[in-house]
VOGU-3710 file (C-alpha; in Angstrom, 3 decimals, decimal comma):
1> msefraagel> -53,301/123,313/-40,247  -49,708/122,455/-39,224  -47,145/125,200/-38,745  -44,966/123,639/-41,436  -47,772/123,603/-43,976  -48,767/127,163/-43,100  -45,177/128,321/-43,532  -45,008/126,744/-46,985  -48,236/128,401/-48,043  -47,045/131,803/-46,801
11> laialpvare> -43,769/131,411/-48,688  -45,704/130,541/-51,836  -47,515/133,874/-51,485  -44,362/135,846/-50,636  -42,192/134,679/-53,504  -44,062/136,144/-56,483  -44,812/139,333/-54,537  -41,147/139,812/-53,694  -40,032/139,023/-57,219  -42,334/141,677/-58,652
21> aaatarrmra> -41,136/144,146/-56,048  -37,481/143,457/-56,923  -38,294/144,004/-60,582  -39,892/147,351/-59,765  -36,904/148,510/-57,710  -34,481/147,526/-60,505  -36,624/149,204/-63,192  -37,090/152,423/-61,230  -33,345/152,758/-60,761  -32,663/152,155/-64,445
31> eaitdvetks> -35,292/154,665/-65,513  -34,020/157,224/-63,007  -30,632/157,701/-64,663  -32,099/160,173/-67,193  -34,518/161,626/-64,658  -31,725/162,478/-62,251  -29,890/164,367/-64,933  -32,903/166,478/-65,802  -35,319/167,101/-62,980  -34,625/165,063/-59,883
41> tltdvvtaad> -31,919/163,849/-57,518  -30,680/160,392/-56,689  -31,938/160,846/-53,129  -35,439/161,588/-54,477  -35,219/158,465/-56,626  -34,400/156,281/-53,654  -37,230/157,763/-51,600  -39,699/157,342/-54,426  -38,589/153,761/-55,099  -38,826/152,757/-51,409
51> raverqvvea> -42,370/154,050/-51,206  -43,450/152,674/-54,563  -42,107/149,206/-53,841  -43,682/149,091/-50,378  -47,013/150,294/-51,710  -46,905/147,623/-54,443  -46,173/144,851/-51,943  -48,829/145,956/-49,486  -51,445/146,101/-52,222  -50,424/142,656/-53,545
61> lrsvrpedgv> -50,589/141,070/-50,105  -53,934/142,616/-49,245  -55,425/141,416/-52,525  -54,893/137,802/-51,446  -54,888/138,067/-47,629  -56,841/141,208/-46,692  -57,014/140,381/-42,975  -53,266/140,163/-42,482  -51,214/142,895/-40,910  -48,194/144,556/-42,452
71> lgeeygesap> -45,140/146,148/-40,870  -43,121/148,040/-43,431  -40,269/150,522/-43,324  -42,073/153,285/-45,224  -45,822/153,020/-44,608  -46,843/149,899/-42,722  -47,361/150,244/-38,978  -49,815/147,443/-38,312  -49,672/146,156/-34,710  -49,653/142,359/-34,450
81> tpgavrwild> -52,946/140,652/-33,700  -52,722/137,470/-31,574  -52,840/134,425/-33,849  -52,867/136,471/-37,067  -50,249/136,688/-39,797  -48,199/139,854/-39,960  -45,955/140,526/-42,942  -42,636/142,307/-42,301  -41,213/144,193/-45,280  -38,107/146,085/-46,206
91> pidgtvnyly> -38,817/147,398/-49,727  -35,155/148,221/-50,443  -32,616/147,064/-47,912  -29,330/148,737/-48,741  -30,586/152,089/-49,952  -27,122/153,646/-50,064  -25,992/150,813/-52,376  -29,104/151,487/-54,435  -28,216/155,171/-54,517  -24,713/154,517/-55,835
101> gipayavsla> -25,554/151,582/-58,099  -23,636/149,053/-55,995  -25,279/145,674/-56,819  -26,189/144,685/-53,270  -29,713/145,874/-52,383  -32,600/143,643/-51,537  -36,310/143,208/-51,099  -36,893/141,413/-47,787  -40,308/139,927/-46,947  -41,195/137,716/-43,991
111> aevdgvvlag> -44,418/136,366/-42,446  -44,741/136,035/-38,692  -47,417/134,803/-36,257  -47,257/135,820/-32,610  -43,687/137,088/-33,011  -42,436/133,854/-34,647  -41,223/134,190/-38,233  -42,614/131,294/-40,291  -41,453/132,162/-43,811  -39,077/134,573/-45,423
121> vvinaatgde> -37,627/135,559/-48,779  -34,754/137,869/-49,591  -34,035/138,844/-53,200  -31,018/140,801/-54,290  -32,878/143,099/-56,720  -29,676/143,977/-58,579  -28,710/140,383/-59,393  -31,898/138,355/-58,986  -30,333/136,029/-56,415  -32,959/134,588/-54,050
131> wtatrgggaw> -32,790/133,112/-50,551  -35,850/131,468/-48,957  -36,619/129,778/-45,680  -39,541/128,296/-43,795  -39,602/127,472/-40,083  -38,593/123,839/-39,810  -38,212/123,554/-43,599  -34,648/124,730/-44,066  -33,058/127,595/-45,973  -32,564/127,427/-49,687
141> ragrrlrcsg> -30,918/129,181/-52,638  -31,325/128,075/-56,256  -32,555/124,610/-55,233  -29,651/124,062/-52,843  -30,215/123,648/-49,145  -27,987/125,978/-47,172  -25,697/125,266/-44,269  -23,817/127,907/-42,317  -20,053/127,905/-41,934  -18,332/125,125/-40,025
151> rtdlsqslvg> -15,693/127,509/-38,720  -14,898/127,062/-35,014  -12,077/129,579/-34,436  -13,098/133,247/-34,164  -9,577/134,352/-35,072  -9,991/132,645/-38,466  -13,470/133,979/-39,112  -14,719/136,471/-41,720  -17,216/138,700/-39,907  -19,751/141,064/-41,436
161> tgfgydakrr> -21,109/144,178/-39,787  -22,875/147,436/-40,486  -23,045/150,978/-39,138  -25,819/153,364/-38,137  -26,403/156,785/-39,670  -26,033/158,767/-36,440  -22,509/160,205/-36,072  -22,217/159,380/-32,353  -23,291/155,775/-32,962  -20,785/155,446/-35,796
171> ehqgavlaql> -18,047/156,763/-33,546  -18,762/154,090/-30,976  -19,171/151,351/-33,583  -15,858/152,329/-35,117  -14,108/152,075/-31,770  -15,559/148,616/-31,207  -14,556/147,513/-34,684  -10,957/148,790/-34,228  -10,562/146,349/-31,348  -12,519/143,467/-32,803
181> itrvrdirri> -10,673/143,415/-36,136  -7,514/142,221/-34,371  -9,423/139,163/-33,095  -10,867/137,926/-36,417  -9,617/137,057/-39,883  -11,158/140,160/-41,440  -14,278/142,351/-41,556  -16,725/142,933/-44,379  -19,326/145,706/-44,696  -21,789/144,818/-47,461
191> gaaaldlcsv> -24,348/147,488/-46,660  -27,559/145,444/-46,544  -28,394/143,541/-43,368  -30,681/141,041/-45,099  -27,900/140,062/-47,514  -25,424/139,850/-44,620  -27,667/137,405/-42,786  -28,219/135,318/-45,935  -24,459/135,282/-46,423  -24,105/133,791/-42,940
201> gegvldayye> -26,734/131,235/-43,912  -24,740/129,989/-46,859  -21,350/130,304/-45,241  -20,092/133,213/-47,381  -19,637/135,081/-44,104  -18,711/133,115/-41,011  -20,614/135,501/-38,721  -22,285/138,882/-38,559  -23,273/141,463/-35,964  -24,934/144,866/-36,022
211> kglnpwdhaa> -26,616/147,231/-33,614  -29,726/149,223/-34,487  -31,578/146,814/-36,766  -35,356/147,101/-37,069  -37,579/144,031/-37,554  -37,760/144,550/-41,312  -33,956/144,529/-41,484  -33,542/141,032/-40,018  -36,830/139,104/-40,053  -36,433/137,241/-43,357
221> gglvateaga> -32,634/137,107/-43,359  -32,574/135,980/-39,741  -34,832/133,040/-40,610  -32,539/132,082/-43,492  -29,528/132,095/-41,164  -31,353/130,174/-38,406  -32,698/127,516/-40,764  -29,187/127,105/-42,142  -27,970/126,170/-38,659  -26,742/129,501/-37,336
231> vvgglegaap> -27,623/130,930/-33,956  -29,300/134,358/-34,235  -29,725/136,359/-31,067  -28,995/139,529/-29,138  -26,550/140,134/-26,283  -26,799/138,509/-22,879  -29,888/136,487/-23,640  -31,855/139,222/-25,372  -33,761/138,579/-28,595  -32,258/139,952/-31,782
241> glgmvvaapp> -33,338/143,519/-32,327  -32,371/147,154/-31,961  -29,891/146,406/-29,170  -27,912/143,922/-31,291  -28,250/141,175/-33,840  -25,574/138,490/-33,809  -25,624/135,566/-36,261  -23,018/132,840/-36,229  -22,568/129,058/-36,206  -23,028/127,558/-32,759
251> alfgplhdal> -19,269/127,195/-32,226  -18,669/130,868/-33,032  -21,693/132,482/-31,487  -20,382/132,307/-27,896  -16,862/133,692/-28,587  -18,174/136,495/-30,823  -20,955/137,309/-28,319  -18,494/137,469/-25,443  -16,082/139,683/-27,421  -18,922/142,059/-28,271
261> veldaggga> -20,013/142,247/-24,647  -16,425/142,854/-23,509  -16,022/145,658/-26,095  -19,391/147,214/-25,108  -20,728/146,812/-28,659  -24,244/147,283/-27,371  -23,352/150,633/-25,779  -22,970/154,087/-27,229  -25,719/156,141/-28,809
//
């Protein structure tokens, strides 16, 4: 079976699973409003929803592909098997947005083989907006093929980023941002890495960078950005990952990368 055909088949499995997961996340938050007032807390609601959505996705995937591995934020810790499919899941990306009711939180689901992501879907659970991509098959939203920004000047670029939870890391990230913001048009902080990467894919953001992302944060969104023509990588030749994820059109990737290296964006806690 060709890689392209395999990617399409994996996406066909992922889409309904992710849609049902997004519906569960949305429903659980709506139902929690009364629950929070009577017997729970919003933090408990987020924790319960994360776990419930991940459990639902894992069960759905194993019902159709029981031999596949799963790497999920809450429960899944399946090590990759050579030549086998491994699903990478973030049940609710943007949990603080979910906590506060800000309509930017997503289900992110990707399928990889031997470390190569073949298919991915990101659904903004609050709005129902969907982004999909297959390796070699392009990135899509609502039937429209996506292309990243054509911006070539970093100083005129809208750049997204995010921050870690650790106070020391935030301190360093804030210092980097204070210097970078004078070199770009402006900065946006959406609060969900998967949505940031999809925004790069459709040119809503010109570029994006963030330190400390796990595979489930960037697997599906990174494929969307890549298939839309963006370069997605780490710093100084590294793969995208915990050290740094940078996503930008080819003309912007180098200038943004070099600025981040100069400002020691990969340093700190």
